[in-house]
C-alpha positions in Angstrom: 137.1 236.7 96.6 133.4 235.6 96.7 131.2 236.0 93.7 127.5 236.4 94.4 125.0 235.5 91.8 121.8 237.4 91.7 118.7 236.4 89.8 115.9 238.8 89.6 112.7 237.3 90.9 109.6 237.3 88.7 106.7 239.4 89.8 103.7 237.7 91.4 101.0 237.1 88.7 97.4 237.4 89.5 94.5 237.8 87.0 93.5 235.0 84.7 97.1 234.0 84.0 97.6 233.4 87.7 94.2 231.9 88.3 94.8 229.2 85.6 98.3 228.6 86.8 99.9 229.7 83.6 102.6 232.0 85.1 105.6 229.8 84.2 104.3 229.4 80.6 103.7 233.1 80.4 107.3 234.0 81.2 109.0 231.1 79.3 106.9 231.3 76.1 106.8 235.1 75.4 109.4 237.9 75.3 108.9 241.1 77.3 107.8 242.8 74.2 105.3 240.0 73.3 103.9 240.0 76.9 103.4 243.8 76.8 101.7 243.5 73.4 99.3 240.8 74.7 98.4 242.8 77.8 97.7 246.0 75.8 95.7 244.1 73.1 93.5 241.9 75.4 90.8 244.2 76.6 87.5 242.2 77.0 84.7 244.6 77.9 87.3 247.3 78.2 89.0 245.6 81.2 92.6 246.2 80.1 95.5 244.2 81.3 94.4 244.1 84.9 92.1 241.1 84.3 95.0 239.2 82.7 97.6 239.8 85.3 96.6 241.9 88.3 92.9 241.4 89.3 92.2 239.1 92.2 90.3 236.2 90.7 89.2 233.4 93.0 86.6 231.8 90.8 85.8 231.5 87.1 83.1 229.6 85.2 85.5 229.2 82.2 88.0 226.4 81.8 91.6 227.1 81.0 91.0 225.9 77.4 88.1 228.4 77.1 90.3 231.2 78.4 93.2 230.4 76.0 91.1 230.0 72.8 89.4 233.2 73.7 92.7 235.0 74.3 94.0 233.6 71.0 91.1 235.1 69.1 92.4 238.6 70.0 95.5 237.9 67.8 93.9 236.6 64.6 95.5 239.0 62.3 98.5 238.8 59.9 100.9 240.4 62.3 99.9 238.5 65.4 98.8 235.1 64.3 102.1 233.6 65.5 101.1 234.6 69.0 97.6 233.1 68.6 99.2 229.8 67.4 101.5 229.8 70.5 98.5 230.3 72.8 96.5 227.5 71.0 99.4 225.1 71.3 99.3 225.6 75.0 95.6 225.1 75.1 95.8 221.8 73.2 98.3 220.4 75.8 95.7 221.2 78.5 92.8 219.4 77.0 91.6 216.6 79.2 88.4 214.7 80.2 87.7 217.5 82.7 87.3 220.1 79.9 83.7 220.6 78.7 83.1 219.2 75.3 81.7 222.6 74.1 85.0 224.3 75.0 86.9 221.7 73.0 84.5 222.4 70.1 85.3 226.1 70.2 89.0 225.4 70.6 89.0 223.5 67.3 87.0 226.3 65.7 89.7 228.8 66.7 92.4 226.5 65.3 90.5 226.2 62.0 90.0 230.0 61.6 93.5 231.0 62.6 95.4 228.4 60.6 93.2 228.9 57.6 93.9 232.6 57.8 97.6 231.8 58.0 97.7 229.4 55.0 99.4 231.8 52.7 102.2 232.5 55.2 102.8 228.9 56.5 102.4 226.1 54.0 101.6 223.7 56.9 98.7 225.8 58.1 96.2 224.5 55.6 96.8 220.9 56.7 96.5 222.0 60.3 93.2 223.7 59.6 91.9 220.6 57.8 92.9 218.4 60.7 91.1 220.7 63.1 88.0 220.5 60.9 88.1 216.7 61.1 88.6 216.8 64.8 85.7 219.2 65.4 83.5 217.0 63.1 84.5 213.9 65.1 83.0 215.4 68.3 80.1 217.1 66.5 77.4 214.5 67.6 78.3 215.0 71.3 78.3 218.8 70.9 75.1 218.8 69.0 73.4 216.9 71.9 74.5 219.6 74.3 73.3 222.4 72.0 70.0 220.8 71.4 69.4 220.8 75.2 70.5 224.4 75.4 68.6 225.9 72.5 65.1 224.7 73.4 63.5 227.3 71.0 64.8 225.3 68.0 67.6 227.6 67.1 70.8 225.7 66.2 74.2 227.2 65.5 76.4 226.8 62.5 79.5 224.5 62.5 82.8 226.0 61.3 84.4 222.6 60.8 81.8 221.3 58.4 81.5 224.6 56.6 85.3 225.2 56.2 86.0 221.6 55.1 83.2 221.7 52.6 84.7 224.9 51.2 88.2 223.4 51.0 87.0 220.2 49.3 84.9 222.3 46.8 88.0 224.2 45.8 89.7 220.9 45.3 86.8 219.8 43.1 86.1 216.8 45.4 82.4 217.1 45.0 81.5 213.7 46.3 83.3 214.5 49.6 81.5 217.8 49.8 78.2 216.0 49.5 79.1 213.6 52.3 80.2 216.4 54.5 77.1 218.5 54.0 74.8 215.5 54.3 76.3 214.6 57.7 76.0 218.3 58.9 72.4 218.4 57.7 71.5 215.1 59.5 73.0 216.4 62.8 71.0 219.6 62.5 73.7 222.2 62.1 72.6 225.5 60.6 73.8 226.1 57.1 72.9 226.0 53.4 73.7 222.3 53.2 70.9 221.4 50.7 72.0 224.1 48.2 75.7 222.9 48.5 74.6 219.3 48.0 72.5 220.1 44.9 75.3 222.3 43.4 77.8 219.5 43.8 75.4 216.9 42.3 75.1 219.1 39.3 78.9 219.3 39.0 79.2 215.6 39.2 76.5 215.1 36.5 78.4 217.5 34.3 81.6 215.6 34.8 79.8 212.3 34.0 78.2 213.8 31.0 74.6 213.3 32.3 71.8 215.8 32.7 
């Protein structure tokens, strides 16, 4: 008696998943239920799941890291953050010298926001958010140079890494560290109320030292 084994073949994946060669990850990382939920939820500009799996895409201006951090952003809620974290873990593995520095900047921003939002659920998430803040700050001078070339009208964006780390250190009453963080952000030109934060922390330090 001959026993035949049959393994159902996986469907051909097109769309952004196929274009970025993420099909194997797509099937191995997520259950059927999770994949269906991702497809239903991810609807940029009302595109629906076709752009994710079915559309014929032969060119994209976005890197794979850009695609993944953008995808993760659709799942930044209490129920779905575990999916966002899975997606960002894959994005981190794909960071290389070929990925634009601005994409890496926004990847860290997504890490910061998702893990900070998850800090009450996972005790490790706060540390991961802080680490991402520090990583985003480390590349900030390179990113600032790109933004200064792009925004010729003088407008300059805010910086989530500097802002979030300043908030965290303020809650920890580490006022000297807040001053250092805000001073660096101010020097590099990032938009924010850095001067007010610095003055507030200086007043707190004076109170602690008993000076006026």
